[in-house]
N, C-alpha and C positions, 0 to 999 in steps of 0.2 A: 722686666723688673718694674715695679710700681712703687710710688712713694706718696706719702701724704703727711700733713702736719695735724696735730691735735693739741688743744690746750688741756692740761691736766690740773685740776683744782683740788686743794686739800682744805677741808674745813672740819671744825669740831661740832658734831651734831649735839643737839640738846639731849639731856637725859629725860626719861619719862617724868621725873620729879620736876625738872625745870620747865617742861612744856605744859604742866597742869595749870588750869586757870579756873576761877569761879565764874559760872554762867548759869542762867536760868535753864530749866529743863527743856523748854521749847525753842531756845535761841540756837541758830545754826553755828556749827563749828567754823572758826576762821580757817582759811586755807594755810597749809604748811608751806612756807617759803624759806629759802636759805638767804638770809640777808647778806649783802656783800661785805658787811663789817665782820662777819664771822669767817670769811675765807682767809685762811692763814697765809697761803701762798698759791701761786699758779706758775706753771712752767710749760714751755712749748716743746713738744717732742716731735722729731722728724723720724718717721718709720719707713724703712726700705724693705721690700719683700718680693719674692718671686714664687713660682709654683711649688718650690720645695720648702718654703717657710720664710721666717724673718731673717734678714741679713744683717741689718743694723738698726738700732734705736739710738738716736742722738738727741740729747737734751740741750737746748739753747742756754748758754750761760747767762746768768742774771745781768741785766744791763746791756746785753749784746743785741743787735738788730741783724736781721737777715739782709745782707747786701751782697754785691758781686764778689768781694774778697772772701767773705765768710762762706758763701755757697760754693765757690770754686775750690776752696780748701776742703770743704766737706766732700765734694765729689772725688778729689784725689784720695782722701781717706777711704771713701767707699770703694774706689777702684782696688786699693790694696787689700781690703777686707774681702772683696768679691773674688780676687785671685786666690786667697787663702781658703775661703769657705766653699767655693764652687770650682775647685781645681779640676781640670779636665773638661769642664762644661763650657768654658769661655771660647767663643769663636772670635772672628775678627771684629764683629760688631755686637753691641748690646743694645737691644731695644729698651727704651726708657720712657715710661709714662709718668708724668708728674702732674697729678691732679687733673682737673678739667677746666682750668682757667686759661684765658688768652695768654700768649707768650709775653714774658717780660724781658726787656733787654737792658743790660747794664754792662759797662766796660770795667773789667777788672784790671787794676794797675799793678 
């Protein structure tokens, strides 16, 4: 099983009319950038998958941070979903690859 997180952004793109501007015929076009002020919201999605497909997509609630308590409750939830979706494929151990960063340690109370 593999997992990763990704930030999902939502913005309102300009219409063709809004992006029109007056310029000389020889002047270069300005680069198209998405200004941060136009981003309406962003959300962190944790995605869990294996060779058979996606098992769970979990969206971090607004104002929540990923800490030991949050992560351990998410793993318990994942365990229940894994038993349901991969019935008969679970052995005594599950190999779990979480990104490619060094291990973090936190004590869940």
